[in-house]
Every structure is written in C-alpha cells, then in structure tokens.
Residue frames as a rotation matrix with the C-alpha (Angstrom) as fourth column:
MET 1
-0.270 0.937 0.222 15.05
0.782 0.348 -0.517 -14.39
-0.562 0.034 -0.826 7.87
THR 2
0.225 0.317 -0.921 14.94
-0.140 -0.925 -0.353 -10.83
-0.964 0.209 -0.163 6.50
TRP 3
-0.692 -0.550 -0.468 16.80
-0.557 -0.006 0.831 -11.99
-0.460 0.835 -0.302 3.38
LEU 4
-0.816 0.432 0.383 14.16
0.525 0.832 0.181 -14.67
-0.241 0.349 -0.906 2.80
TRP 5
0.154 0.919 -0.364 11.27
0.591 -0.381 -0.711 -12.21
-0.792 -0.106 -0.602 3.10
VAL 6
0.058 -0.195 -0.979 12.97
-0.488 -0.861 0.143 -9.74
-0.871 0.469 -0.146 0.76
THR 7
-0.905 -0.425 0.010 13.76
-0.223 0.496 0.839 -12.47
-0.362 0.757 -0.544 -1.77
ILE 8
-0.448 0.825 0.344 10.11
0.802 0.541 -0.253 -13.56
-0.395 0.163 -0.904 -1.86
ALA 9
0.361 0.620 -0.697 8.91
0.285 -0.785 -0.550 -9.97
-0.888 0.000 -0.460 -2.26
VAL 10
-0.253 -0.545 -0.799 11.39
-0.619 -0.544 0.567 -9.17
-0.743 0.638 -0.200 -5.06
VAL 11
-0.939 -0.046 0.339 10.50
0.184 0.768 0.614 -12.38
-0.289 0.639 -0.713 -6.92
LEU 12
-0.046 0.996 0.081 6.81
0.842 0.083 -0.534 -11.49
-0.538 0.044 -0.842 -6.74
ASP 13
0.311 0.088 -0.946 7.57
-0.161 -0.977 -0.143 -7.97
-0.937 0.197 -0.290 -7.92
GLY 14
-0.676 -0.652 -0.342 9.53
-0.479 0.037 0.877 -9.42
-0.560 0.757 -0.337 -10.82
ALA 15
-0.679 0.474 0.562 6.69
0.605 0.794 0.061 -11.73
-0.417 0.381 -0.825 -11.76
VAL 16
0.263 0.799 -0.541 4.50
0.270 -0.599 -0.754 -8.66
-0.926 0.052 -0.374 -12.34
ALA 17
-0.318 -0.476 -0.820 6.69
-0.609 -0.561 0.561 -7.85
-0.727 0.678 -0.111 -15.35
LEU 18
-0.986 -0.148 0.079 5.42
-0.051 0.714 0.698 -10.96
-0.159 0.684 -0.712 -17.09
VAL 19
-0.374 0.918 0.132 1.68
0.545 0.332 -0.770 -10.45
-0.751 -0.216 -0.624 -16.67
GLY 20
-0.389 0.208 -0.897 1.44
-0.529 -0.848 0.033 -7.91
-0.754 0.487 0.441 -19.50
GLY 21
-0.722 0.072 -0.688 0.90
-0.633 0.334 0.699 -10.70
0.280 0.940 -0.196 -21.98
LEU 22
-0.876 0.339 -0.344 -1.56
0.410 0.898 -0.158 -12.54
0.255 -0.280 -0.926 -19.77
LEU 23
-0.476 0.721 -0.504 -4.10
0.484 -0.264 -0.834 -10.08
-0.735 -0.641 -0.223 -18.34
PRO 24
-0.046 0.539 0.841 -6.90
0.971 -0.173 0.164 -8.75
0.234 0.825 -0.515 -20.55
GLU 25
-0.857 -0.333 0.394 -6.88
0.302 -0.943 -0.140 -4.99
0.418 -0.001 0.909 -20.97
ARG 26
0.007 0.949 0.315 -10.58
-0.098 -0.313 0.945 -4.83
0.995 -0.038 0.091 -20.07
TRP 27
0.510 0.126 -0.851 -9.82
0.738 0.443 0.509 -6.25
0.441 -0.888 0.133 -16.62
LEU 28
-0.491 -0.797 -0.351 -7.10
0.871 -0.440 -0.219 -3.68
0.020 -0.414 0.910 -16.01
ASP 29
-0.690 0.280 0.668 -9.29
0.043 -0.905 0.424 -0.77
0.723 0.321 0.612 -17.11
ARG 30
0.344 0.932 -0.118 -11.99
0.125 0.079 0.989 -1.87
0.931 -0.355 -0.089 -14.69
TYR 31
0.791 0.003 -0.611 -9.86
0.587 0.274 0.762 -2.32
0.170 -0.962 0.215 -11.58
GLN 32
-0.112 -0.950 0.291 -6.92
0.740 -0.275 -0.613 0.02
0.663 0.147 0.734 -12.15
PRO 33
0.017 0.093 0.996 -8.29
-0.335 -0.938 0.093 3.02
0.942 -0.335 0.015 -10.17
ALA 34
0.900 0.353 0.255 -8.97
-0.357 0.261 0.897 0.86
0.250 -0.898 0.361 -7.10
MET 35
0.642 -0.731 -0.233 -5.59
0.734 0.673 -0.090 -0.85
0.222 -0.114 0.968 -7.39
LEU 36
-0.236 -0.766 0.598 -3.71
0.493 -0.625 -0.606 2.43
0.838 0.152 0.525 -7.62
GLY 37
0.326 0.443 0.835 -5.79
-0.491 -0.676 0.550 3.93
0.808 -0.589 -0.003 -4.81
PHE 38
0.993 0.036 -0.112 -4.96
0.066 0.614 0.787 1.07
0.097 -0.789 0.607 -2.47
ALA 39
0.279 -0.960 0.003 -1.28
0.885 0.256 -0.390 1.26
0.373 0.111 0.921 -3.41
ALA 40
-0.149 -0.308 0.940 -1.17
0.067 -0.951 -0.301 5.03
0.987 0.018 0.162 -2.77
GLY 41
0.647 0.482 0.591 -2.82
-0.535 -0.265 0.802 4.69
0.543 -0.835 0.086 0.63
THR 42
0.919 -0.327 -0.220 -0.57
0.394 0.785 0.478 1.84
0.017 -0.526 0.850 1.69
LEU 43
0.059 -0.953 0.298 2.60
0.787 -0.139 -0.601 3.59
0.614 0.270 0.742 0.55
LEU 44
-0.008 -0.012 1.000 1.68
-0.265 -0.964 -0.014 6.81
0.964 -0.265 0.004 2.37
ALA 45
0.827 0.399 0.396 0.68
-0.473 0.113 0.874 5.06
0.304 -0.910 0.282 5.60
SER 46
0.774 -0.597 -0.209 3.72
0.629 0.763 0.149 2.77
0.071 -0.247 0.966 5.59
GLY 47
-0.022 -0.853 0.522 6.14
0.655 -0.407 -0.637 5.56
0.756 0.327 0.567 4.73
LEU 48
-0.240 -0.030 0.970 4.88
-0.341 -0.933 -0.114 8.32
0.909 -0.358 0.213 7.01
GLY 49
0.597 0.614 0.517 3.30
-0.688 0.059 0.724 6.19
0.414 -0.787 0.458 9.74
GLU 50
0.975 -0.213 0.059 5.86
0.162 0.870 0.466 3.41
-0.150 -0.445 0.883 10.09
ILE 51
0.432 -0.876 0.216 9.16
0.849 0.313 -0.426 3.90
0.305 0.368 0.878 8.28
LEU 52
0.110 -0.400 0.910 9.79
0.080 -0.909 -0.409 7.63
0.991 0.118 -0.068 8.88
PRO 53
0.763 0.156 0.628 9.16
-0.575 -0.281 0.768 7.48
0.297 -0.947 -0.125 12.66
HIS 54
0.871 -0.488 0.050 11.59
0.422 0.797 0.432 4.55
-0.251 -0.355 0.901 12.87
ALA 55
0.225 -0.811 0.539 14.19
0.760 -0.201 -0.619 6.50
0.610 0.549 0.571 10.88
ILE 56
0.332 -0.040 0.943 13.74
-0.321 -0.944 0.073 9.56
0.887 -0.327 -0.326 13.14
SER 57
0.966 0.043 0.254 14.21
-0.255 0.294 0.921 7.39
-0.035 -0.955 0.295 16.23
ILE 58
0.576 -0.806 0.134 17.60
0.801 0.590 0.105 6.37
-0.164 0.046 0.985 14.84
ASN 59
-0.334 -0.778 0.532 18.87
0.902 -0.428 -0.060 9.59
0.274 0.460 0.844 13.23
GLY 60
-0.361 0.267 -0.894 16.69
0.482 -0.767 -0.424 12.32
-0.798 -0.584 0.148 14.71
VAL 61
0.543 0.666 -0.511 15.49
-0.029 -0.594 -0.804 15.16
-0.839 0.451 -0.303 12.52
THR 62
-0.456 -0.768 -0.451 18.36
-0.594 -0.114 0.796 14.47
-0.663 0.630 -0.404 10.11
ALA 63
-0.592 0.296 0.750 16.14
0.496 0.867 0.049 11.72
-0.635 0.401 -0.660 8.72
LEU 64
0.498 0.833 -0.241 13.82
0.337 -0.442 -0.831 14.40
-0.799 0.333 -0.501 7.32
GLY 65
0.164 -0.545 -0.822 16.66
-0.730 -0.628 0.271 15.71
-0.664 0.555 -0.501 5.19
TRP 66
-0.840 -0.450 0.302 17.34
-0.186 0.762 0.620 12.25
-0.510 0.465 -0.724 3.78
THR 67
-0.158 0.878 0.452 13.63
0.670 0.432 -0.604 11.85
-0.725 0.208 -0.656 3.00
ALA 68
0.644 0.381 -0.663 13.43
-0.108 -0.813 -0.572 15.20
-0.757 0.440 -0.483 1.22
GLY 69
-0.245 -0.842 -0.480 16.65
-0.746 -0.153 0.648 14.47
-0.619 0.517 -0.591 -0.64
ALA 70
-0.726 0.022 0.687 15.34
0.262 0.933 0.247 11.11
-0.636 0.360 -0.683 -1.84
MET 71
0.347 0.931 0.115 12.21
0.573 -0.114 -0.812 12.78
-0.742 0.348 -0.573 -3.18
LEU 72
0.502 -0.216 -0.837 14.25
-0.524 -0.846 -0.096 15.40
-0.688 0.487 -0.538 -5.03
VAL 73
-0.597 -0.801 -0.033 16.61
-0.550 0.380 0.744 12.84
-0.584 0.462 -0.667 -6.56
LEU 74
-0.492 0.483 0.724 13.76
0.554 0.816 -0.168 10.55
-0.672 0.318 -0.669 -7.61
GLY 75
0.596 0.740 -0.312 11.96
0.274 -0.552 -0.787 13.49
-0.755 0.384 -0.532 -9.15
ALA 76
0.159 -0.635 -0.756 15.08
-0.749 -0.577 0.327 14.57
-0.644 0.514 -0.567 -11.03
VAL 77
-0.793 -0.458 0.401 15.69
-0.153 0.788 0.596 11.05
-0.589 0.411 -0.695 -12.35
GLU 78
-0.099 0.850 0.518 12.08
0.698 0.430 -0.573 10.72
-0.709 0.305 -0.636 -13.46
HIS 79
0.658 0.316 -0.683 12.18
-0.141 -0.839 -0.525 14.08
-0.739 0.442 -0.508 -15.16
ALA 80
-0.217 -0.854 -0.473 15.45
-0.752 -0.163 0.639 13.28
-0.623 0.494 -0.606 -16.94
SER 81
-0.862 -0.113 0.495 14.22
0.122 0.900 0.418 9.94
-0.493 0.420 -0.762 -18.18
ALA 82
-0.561 0.727 -0.396 10.85
-0.826 -0.520 0.216 11.43
-0.049 0.448 0.893 -19.15
ARG 83
-0.967 0.134 0.215 9.25
0.107 0.985 -0.134 8.16
-0.230 -0.106 -0.967 -18.10
ARG 84
-0.200 0.979 -0.036 5.69
0.316 0.030 -0.948 9.41
-0.928 -0.201 -0.315 -18.02
GLU 85
0.094 0.200 -0.975 6.04
-0.748 -0.632 -0.201 11.23
-0.656 0.749 0.090 -21.34
ARG 86
-0.790 -0.442 -0.425 7.31
-0.613 0.583 0.533 8.09
0.013 0.682 -0.731 -23.04
HIS 87
-0.767 0.556 0.322 4.27
0.367 0.791 -0.490 6.22
-0.527 -0.257 -0.810 -21.80
ARG 88
0.225 0.911 -0.346 2.10
0.140 -0.381 -0.914 8.63
-0.964 0.157 -0.214 -23.76
GLN 89
0.105 -0.267 -0.958 4.07
-0.851 -0.522 0.052 8.72
-0.514 0.810 -0.282 -27.00
ARG 90
0.524 0.019 0.852 4.29
0.339 0.913 -0.229 6.40
-0.782 0.408 0.472 -29.99
PRO 91
0.652 -0.116 -0.749 6.60
0.201 0.979 0.024 4.99
0.731 -0.166 0.662 -31.04
VAL 92
0.844 -0.441 0.305 9.05
-0.449 -0.269 0.852 4.44
-0.294 -0.856 -0.425 -28.19
VAL 93
0.081 -0.891 -0.447 12.71
-0.701 0.268 -0.661 3.47
0.708 0.367 -0.603 -28.21
PRO 94
0.747 0.330 -0.577 12.82
0.070 0.825 0.561 0.06
0.661 -0.459 0.593 -26.48
VAL 95
-0.147 -0.888 -0.436 16.32
0.713 0.211 -0.669 0.58
0.685 -0.409 0.602 -25.03
ALA 96
-0.706 -0.086 0.703 15.32
-0.251 -0.898 -0.362 3.91
0.662 -0.432 0.612 -23.47
LEU 97
0.316 0.919 0.237 12.11
-0.669 0.039 0.742 2.50
0.673 -0.393 0.627 -22.05
LEU 98
0.670 -0.107 -0.735 13.86
0.376 0.902 0.211 -0.55
0.641 -0.417 0.644 -20.58
GLY 99
-0.460 -0.888 0.011 16.63
0.498 -0.268 -0.825 1.63
0.735 -0.374 0.566 -19.13
SER 100
-0.423 0.422 0.802 14.08
-0.644 -0.763 0.062 3.80
0.638 -0.490 0.594 -17.38
ASP 101
0.666 0.711 -0.226 12.32
-0.399 0.595 0.697 0.70
0.630 -0.374 0.680 -16.11
ALA 102
0.187 -0.692 -0.697 15.61
0.593 0.646 -0.481 -0.66
0.783 -0.323 0.531 -14.76
LEU 103
-0.764 -0.456 0.456 16.19
-0.020 -0.690 -0.723 2.49
0.644 -0.562 0.519 -12.69
HIS 104
0.002 0.879 0.477 12.62
-0.820 -0.272 0.504 2.36
0.572 -0.392 0.720 -11.43
ASN 105
0.721 0.272 -0.637 13.02
-0.008 0.923 0.385 -1.28
0.692 -0.273 0.668 -10.39
LEU 106
-0.332 -0.906 -0.263 16.30
0.458 0.088 -0.885 -0.53
0.825 -0.414 0.386 -8.64
ALA 107
-0.674 0.157 0.722 14.49
-0.557 -0.750 -0.357 1.99
0.486 -0.642 0.593 -6.45
ASP 108
0.450 0.891 -0.060 11.68
-0.673 0.382 0.633 -0.50
0.587 -0.244 0.772 -5.81
GLY 109
0.381 -0.376 -0.845 14.16
0.391 0.893 -0.221 -3.13
0.838 -0.246 0.487 -4.62
MET 110
-0.719 -0.671 0.183 15.83
0.174 -0.428 -0.887 -0.65
0.673 -0.605 0.425 -2.26
ALA 111
-0.377 0.660 0.650 12.48
-0.813 -0.572 0.109 0.42
0.443 -0.487 0.753 -0.81
ILE 112
0.604 0.603 -0.520 11.25
-0.326 0.783 0.530 -3.15
0.727 -0.151 0.670 -0.30
ALA 113
-0.012 -0.710 -0.704 14.43
0.575 0.571 -0.586 -4.13
0.818 -0.412 0.401 1.53
ALA 114
-0.811 -0.304 0.500 14.32
-0.141 -0.727 -0.672 -1.03
0.568 -0.616 0.547 3.71
ALA 115
0.093 0.932 0.351 10.74
-0.813 -0.132 0.567 -1.78
0.574 -0.339 0.745 4.71
PHE 116
0.671 0.129 -0.730 11.70
0.130 0.949 0.288 -5.27
0.730 -0.288 0.620 5.87
VAL 117
-0.513 -0.857 -0.050 14.52
0.299 -0.123 -0.946 -3.75
0.805 -0.501 0.319 7.93
VAL 118
-0.428 0.456 0.780 11.77
-0.795 -0.601 -0.085 -2.15
0.430 -0.657 0.620 10.05
SER 119
-0.397 0.331 0.856 9.76
-0.506 0.699 -0.505 -5.37
-0.766 -0.633 -0.110 10.44
PRO 120
-0.909 0.107 0.404 8.29
0.353 0.712 0.607 -8.22
-0.222 0.694 -0.684 8.37
ARG 121
0.025 0.997 -0.067 4.81
0.807 -0.060 -0.587 -6.71
-0.590 -0.040 -0.807 8.79
VAL 122
0.319 0.025 -0.948 5.85
-0.253 -0.961 -0.110 -3.33
-0.914 0.275 -0.300 7.38
GLY 123
-0.710 -0.674 -0.204 7.76
-0.408 0.159 0.899 -5.10
-0.573 0.722 -0.388 4.63
ILE 124
-0.642 0.534 0.550 4.77
0.673 0.736 0.070 -7.19
-0.367 0.415 -0.832 3.60
PHE 125
0.390 0.851 -0.351 2.43
0.558 -0.522 -0.644 -4.19
-0.732 0.055 -0.679 3.40
THR 126
0.225 -0.351 -0.909 4.84
-0.503 -0.841 0.200 -2.02
-0.835 0.412 -0.366 1.49
SER 127
-0.841 -0.502 0.203 5.83
-0.126 0.545 0.829 -4.86
-0.527 0.671 -0.521 -0.85
ALA 128
-0.224 0.853 0.471 2.16
0.836 0.417 -0.357 -5.42
-0.502 0.314 -0.806 -1.64
ALA 129
0.576 0.430 -0.694 1.79
0.118 -0.885 -0.450 -1.73
-0.808 0.177 -0.561 -2.45
VAL 130
-0.299 -0.777 -0.555 4.86
-0.583 -0.311 0.750 -1.79
-0.755 0.547 -0.360 -4.71
VAL 131
-0.836 0.000 0.548 3.62
0.322 0.808 0.493 -4.86
-0.443 0.589 -0.676 -6.57
ILE 132
0.127 0.985 0.116 0.12
0.787 -0.028 -0.617 -3.41
-0.604 0.169 -0.779 -7.00
HIS 133
0.572 0.100 -0.814 1.34
-0.209 -0.942 -0.262 -0.09
-0.793 0.320 -0.518 -8.37
GLU 134
-0.539 -0.827 -0.159 3.82
-0.442 0.118 0.889 -1.87
-0.717 0.550 -0.429 -10.64
LEU 135
-0.280 0.459 0.843 1.11
0.539 0.802 -0.258 -3.96
-0.794 0.382 -0.472 -12.33
PRO 136
0.800 0.600 0.018 -0.38
0.349 -0.440 -0.827 -1.21
-0.489 0.668 -0.562 -14.56
GLU 137
0.421 -0.727 -0.543 3.12
-0.665 -0.654 0.361 0.21
-0.617 0.209 -0.759 -15.16
GLU 138
-0.560 -0.706 0.434 4.53
-0.266 0.649 0.713 -3.06
-0.785 0.284 -0.551 -16.45
ILE 139
0.082 0.671 0.737 1.49
0.712 0.478 -0.515 -3.78
-0.698 0.567 -0.438 -18.59
ALA 140
0.874 0.180 -0.451 1.91
-0.102 -0.840 -0.533 -0.32
-0.475 0.512 -0.715 -20.17
ASP 141
-0.045 -0.973 -0.228 5.61
-0.725 -0.126 0.678 -1.05
-0.688 0.196 -0.699 -20.78
TYR 142
-0.465 -0.080 0.882 4.73
0.291 0.927 0.237 -4.37
-0.836 0.367 -0.408 -22.40
ALA 143
0.554 0.774 0.306 2.17
0.588 -0.104 -0.802 -2.73
-0.589 0.624 -0.513 -24.67
LEU 144
0.726 -0.325 -0.607 4.64
-0.487 -0.865 -0.119 -0.03
-0.486 0.382 -0.786 -25.75
LEU 145
-0.385 -0.898 0.214 7.34
-0.486 0.394 0.780 -2.59
-0.785 0.196 -0.588 -26.54
ARG 146
-0.189 0.410 0.892 4.87
0.634 0.745 -0.208 -4.51
-0.750 0.526 -0.401 -28.70
VAL 147
0.846 0.506 -0.166 3.87
0.243 -0.644 -0.725 -1.31
-0.474 0.573 -0.668 -30.53
ALA 148
0.353 -0.809 -0.471 7.57
-0.719 -0.556 0.417 -0.61
-0.599 0.192 -0.778 -31.10
GLY 149
0.426 -0.092 -0.900 7.80
-0.808 0.410 -0.424 -3.90
0.408 0.907 0.100 -32.99
MET 150
-0.647 -0.675 0.354 9.16
-0.762 0.570 -0.307 -6.33
0.006 -0.469 -0.883 -30.40
ALA 151
-0.293 0.506 -0.812 7.85
-0.141 0.817 0.560 -9.89
0.946 0.278 -0.167 -30.51
LYS 152
0.673 0.670 0.313 5.73
-0.416 -0.007 0.909 -11.03
0.611 -0.742 0.274 -27.56
ARG 153
0.771 -0.415 -0.484 8.38
0.595 0.740 0.313 -13.41
0.228 -0.529 0.817 -26.26
SER 154
-0.237 -0.923 0.303 11.18
0.717 -0.377 -0.586 -10.86
0.655 0.078 0.751 -26.66
ALA 155
-0.043 0.296 0.954 9.18
-0.345 -0.901 0.264 -8.18
0.938 -0.318 0.140 -24.84
LEU 156
0.902 0.428 0.053 8.46
-0.213 0.337 0.917 -10.46
0.375 -0.839 0.395 -21.89
ILE 157
0.477 -0.810 -0.343 12.08
0.839 0.535 -0.098 -11.61
0.263 -0.241 0.934 -21.70
ALA 158
-0.335 -0.615 0.714 13.32
0.387 -0.780 -0.491 -8.01
0.859 0.112 0.500 -21.78
LEU 159
0.276 0.523 0.807 10.93
-0.546 -0.605 0.579 -6.91
0.791 -0.600 0.118 -19.03
GLY 160
0.960 0.039 -0.279 11.89
0.173 0.698 0.695 -9.91
0.222 -0.715 0.663 -16.93
ALA 161
0.170 -0.984 -0.050 15.59
0.839 0.172 -0.517 -9.17
0.518 0.046 0.854 -17.39
VAL 162
-0.319 -0.317 0.893 15.37
-0.035 -0.938 -0.346 -5.56
0.947 -0.141 0.288 -16.22
GLN 163
0.771 0.603 0.203 13.68
-0.262 0.011 0.965 -6.77
0.580 -0.798 0.166 -13.03
LEU 164
0.368 -0.718 -0.592 17.11
0.785 0.581 -0.217 -8.01
0.499 -0.384 0.776 -11.95
THR 165
-0.462 -0.545 0.700 17.93
0.110 -0.818 -0.565 -4.44
0.880 -0.184 0.438 -10.97
ALA 166
0.492 0.671 0.555 15.31
-0.569 -0.234 0.788 -4.73
0.659 -0.703 0.267 -8.21
ALA 167
0.858 -0.241 -0.454 17.31
0.438 0.805 0.400 -7.65
0.269 -0.542 0.796 -6.78
LEU 168
-0.162 -0.969 0.185 20.49
0.709 -0.245 -0.662 -5.56
0.687 0.024 0.726 -6.97
GLY 169
-0.190 0.161 0.969 18.85
-0.372 -0.925 0.080 -2.67
0.909 -0.345 0.236 -5.14
ALA 170
0.815 0.562 0.146 17.47
-0.371 0.311 0.875 -4.96
0.446 -0.767 0.461 -2.44
ALA 171
0.624 -0.641 -0.447 20.76
0.701 0.712 -0.043 -6.83
0.346 -0.287 0.893 -1.96
GLY 172
-0.331 -0.783 0.528 22.75
0.435 -0.622 -0.651 -3.60
0.838 0.014 0.546 -1.75
THR 173
0.115 0.475 0.872 20.35
-0.579 -0.681 0.448 -2.12
0.807 -0.557 0.197 0.79
LEU 174
0.958 0.261 -0.117 20.41
-0.079 0.635 0.769 -5.20
0.275 -0.727 0.629 3.03
ALA 175
0.305 -0.925 -0.228 24.19
0.807 0.378 -0.454 -5.44
0.506 -0.045 0.861 2.79
ALA 176
-0.380 -0.424 0.822 24.59
0.030 -0.894 -0.447 -1.79
0.924 -0.146 0.352 3.81
ALA 177
0.446 0.650 0.615 22.09
-0.635 -0.255 0.730 -2.17
0.631 -0.716 0.299 6.66
GLY 178
0.963 -0.015 -0.270 23.92
0.162 0.833 0.530 -5.23
0.216 -0.554 0.804 7.96
THR 179
0.260 -0.961 -0.094 27.50
0.912 0.276 -0.304 -4.02
0.318 -0.006 0.948 7.68
ILE 180
-0.625 -0.443 0.643 27.39
0.266 -0.895 -0.358 -0.27
0.734 -0.052 0.677 8.32
ALA 181
-0.614 0.356 -0.705 26.14
0.785 0.182 -0.592 0.54
-0.082 -0.917 -0.391 11.81
ASP 182
-0.552 0.352 -0.756 24.88
0.062 -0.886 -0.459 4.03
-0.832 -0.300 0.467 10.97
ALA 183
-0.994 0.077 -0.072 23.24
-0.079 -0.090 0.993 3.10
0.070 0.993 0.096 7.65
ASN 184
-0.568 0.823 -0.032 19.79
0.823 0.565 -0.060 2.07
-0.031 -0.061 -0.998 8.87
GLY 185
-0.100 0.555 -0.826 18.51
0.411 -0.733 -0.542 5.57
-0.906 -0.393 -0.155 9.58
PRO 186
-0.476 -0.118 -0.872 19.36
-0.604 -0.677 0.421 7.07
-0.640 0.726 0.250 6.16
ILE 187
-0.992 0.114 -0.045 18.22
0.047 0.700 0.713 3.90
0.113 0.705 -0.700 4.36
LEU 188
-0.384 0.907 -0.174 14.80
0.878 0.300 -0.373 4.02
-0.286 -0.296 -0.911 6.03
ALA 189
-0.061 0.335 -0.940 14.45
0.079 -0.937 -0.339 7.76
-0.995 -0.094 0.030 5.46
ILE 190
-0.776 -0.270 -0.570 15.31
-0.531 -0.208 0.821 7.35
-0.340 0.940 0.018 1.77
ALA 191
-0.856 0.512 0.074 12.73
0.502 0.785 0.363 4.56
0.127 0.348 -0.929 1.45
CYS 192
-0.107 0.833 -0.543 10.11
0.685 -0.334 -0.648 6.84
-0.721 -0.441 -0.535 3.00
GLY 193
-0.314 -0.074 -0.946 10.96
-0.392 -0.898 0.200 9.55
-0.865 0.434 0.253 0.48
MET 194
-0.981 -0.062 -0.186 10.54
-0.194 0.416 0.888 7.07
0.022 0.907 -0.420 -2.36
PHE 195
-0.580 0.813 -0.047 7.16
0.810 0.569 -0.141 5.91
-0.088 -0.120 -0.989 -1.08
VAL 196
0.002 0.594 -0.804 5.83
0.395 -0.740 -0.545 9.42
-0.919 -0.316 -0.236 -0.55
TYR 197
-0.585 -0.273 -0.763 7.07
-0.516 -0.601 0.610 10.59
-0.626 0.751 0.211 -3.96
ILE 198
-0.977 0.214 0.005 5.49
0.148 0.660 0.736 7.65
0.154 0.720 -0.677 -5.80
ALA 199
-0.338 0.909 -0.246 2.20
0.901 0.237 -0.362 8.07
-0.271 -0.344 -0.899 -3.96
VAL 200
0.078 0.391 -0.917 1.94
0.306 -0.885 -0.351 11.88
-0.949 -0.253 -0.188 -4.21
PHE 201
-0.201 -0.276 -0.940 3.42
-0.626 -0.702 0.340 12.58
-0.753 0.657 -0.032 -7.65
ASP 202
-0.931 -0.182 -0.317 2.82
-0.363 0.552 0.750 9.37
0.038 0.814 -0.580 -9.61
LEU 203
-0.781 0.613 -0.122 -0.32
0.610 0.790 0.066 7.72
0.137 -0.023 -0.990 -8.24
ILE 204
-0.302 0.723 -0.621 -2.57
0.562 -0.391 -0.729 10.40
-0.770 -0.569 -0.288 -6.72
PRO 205
-0.542 0.140 -0.829 -2.64
-0.567 -0.789 0.238 12.62
-0.620 0.599 0.507 -9.88
ASP 206
-0.895 0.232 -0.381 -3.83
-0.183 0.588 0.788 9.59
0.407 0.775 -0.483 -11.86
LEU 207
-0.616 0.694 -0.373 -6.51
0.783 0.485 -0.389 8.96
-0.089 -0.532 -0.842 -9.23
VAL 208
-0.391 0.448 -0.804 -7.71
0.049 -0.862 -0.504 12.55
-0.919 -0.237 0.315 -9.42
ARG 209
-0.694 0.093 -0.714 -7.97
-0.704 -0.290 0.648 12.33
-0.147 0.952 0.267 -13.20
ALA 210
-0.900 0.343 -0.269 -9.87
0.226 0.895 0.384 9.03
0.373 0.285 -0.883 -12.92
ARG 211
-0.579 0.692 0.431 -12.53
-0.786 -0.615 -0.067 10.60
0.219 -0.378 0.900 -10.65
ALA 212
-0.093 0.500 -0.861 -13.53
-0.074 0.859 0.507 7.14
0.993 0.111 -0.043 -9.44
ALA 213
0.495 0.362 0.790 -15.15
-0.790 -0.192 0.582 6.66
0.363 -0.912 0.191 -6.04
SER 214
0.957 -0.140 -0.254 -13.56
0.195 0.958 0.209 3.22
0.215 -0.249 0.944 -5.85
ALA 215
0.110 -0.982 0.156 -10.10
0.431 -0.095 -0.897 4.83
0.896 0.166 0.413 -6.00
ALA 216
-0.163 -0.114 0.980 -10.75
-0.640 -0.743 -0.194 7.10
0.750 -0.659 0.048 -3.02
LEU 217
0.759 0.513 0.401 -12.29
-0.639 0.468 0.610 4.28
0.126 -0.719 0.683 -1.00
ALA 218
0.788 -0.523 -0.325 -9.40
0.437 0.847 -0.303 1.96
0.433 0.097 0.896 -1.82
CYS 219
-0.129 -0.846 0.517 -6.89
0.043 -0.526 -0.849 4.64
0.991 -0.087 0.104 -0.82
LEU 220
0.077 0.259 0.963 -8.61
-0.901 -0.395 0.178 5.13
0.426 -0.882 0.203 2.54
ALA 221
0.958 0.284 -0.044 -8.79
-0.249 0.898 0.362 1.36
0.142 -0.336 0.931 2.99
GLY 222
0.395 -0.890 -0.226 -5.05
0.452 0.403 -0.796 1.05
0.800 0.212 0.562 2.42
ILE 223
-0.347 -0.486 0.802 -4.32
-0.408 -0.692 -0.596 3.74
0.844 -0.534 0.042 5.00
ALA 224
0.384 0.613 0.690 -6.77
-0.888 0.043 0.457 2.27
0.251 -0.789 0.561 7.51
ILE 225
0.914 -0.041 -0.405 -5.41
0.066 0.997 0.048 -1.28
0.401 -0.070 0.913 7.22
VAL 226
-0.015 -0.999 -0.051 -1.80
0.373 0.042 -0.927 -0.22
0.928 -0.033 0.372 7.75
LEU 227
-0.413 -0.126 0.902 -2.67
-0.601 -0.706 -0.374 2.03
0.684 -0.696 0.216 10.71
ALA 228
0.607 0.734 0.305 -4.98
-0.731 0.364 0.577 -0.54
0.313 -0.573 0.757 12.28
LEU 229
0.884 -0.305 -0.354 -2.23
0.325 0.946 -0.004 -3.16
0.336 -0.112 0.935 12.24
SER 230
0.150 -0.864 0.481 0.48
-0.258 -0.504 -0.824 -0.79
0.954 0.000 -0.299 13.44
C-alpha cells in the first residue's frame, strides 16, 4: 500500500512540472506568498514534529547527526549548482538548469517516500508541501527555458522528463527501507534534514522578503494543521 501512496504522490509532483505553460503569471504572483508560507509550515511541522521523533525512536540521538549531515550535503549541492543564482540570471544554459532540477527532484522523491514510511497521514501532508513549494519553482524553470530559446512543447517535455529522477529517488528509498533492517532510521532523519533545509533556507527567506501577512498566516496554518492531526 505504501508503494501505491508514493506512486500517486510522485505522479502529482511530476504533474507540477507541466503547469508552467498553463497557469497565468498574475495568478502565481497573487498567491505565491501564501503557497510558500503553507509549504514552509507543513515541512517544518512534519519534519521536526513527526519524522525526526520517529527517526530518534529508531536510531537514538544518532538520527540528529544524519539530519545535520543531510542539511549540509543539500546546502553544498545547492551552492555548487548555483540553482538560486541561475533563477535570477538571463540567459540560462538549459542543460545546467535541467541538471539542477533533476537533482532537486531526486531529493524530493526520497523525502516523499521517507514520509510515507512513517505513515500515510505524514506522507500526504509532506507530499502536499513538496508539491506546493515545487509549483513556483517549476514555473520559474519553464519561464527560463523559454527565455533561453526553447519551444513551449520542448520545454514542457524536458521538465517532465527530469521529473523521472523523483521516481528514482522514491523507489530507491522504499527499496532500502524494505530490504535493509537498519535503514529506516537514517532514511527518516535524512528526510527531516531535507525538509528543514528547504523550509529554513529556501522558503522562509523568500517569505521575509515578500513581507506579506498572508504568508505568515499560511505558515502558521500549515504548522497548526499538521500538529492538530498528529
């Protein structure tokens, strides 16, 4: 049953890559702060309130080391790929942008699968947060590919193709959790590190710059919903 839940979540996450050519930019500008706020709150509450305690119950305080390590590695990868800088520069190199997106999606797939290892409820909440925070990211990627000269159809096909790495990450995580007895603790701790890093270093700075009351309220709502249903 876990495989089914993860498959549905990864397919939905992949579908986000195709909405760049469908959603009007005005709509995104209006609701982006609230969307990112809700995603940040949900990721923090799921990671620190649900996934990390479960990892500690399996591996003890060693789980904290895996969480910190995941944050450091993700930060190093993001710095090396200069993902955020490429989103602010014109023109971009499509291959570099898509390669960075593939790594990002691989991590998303791993995190989604790890959340479902805890429970379907935790998986659903964290998958929703991943999908919500991916929406503006994928629309930005689509726009940059178009500016770089790619045709609309080619850009959408390319973004859809790199989403396959999310499926690889999810499948690898579930396979490890099911075949290696001691893998669940580190897997969950790593997922927590990914969630906390994305929320603290990617989403919250954007929310602070936006200075939108809706973003803060949505963040608190995301935290409250996860905790209330814990």
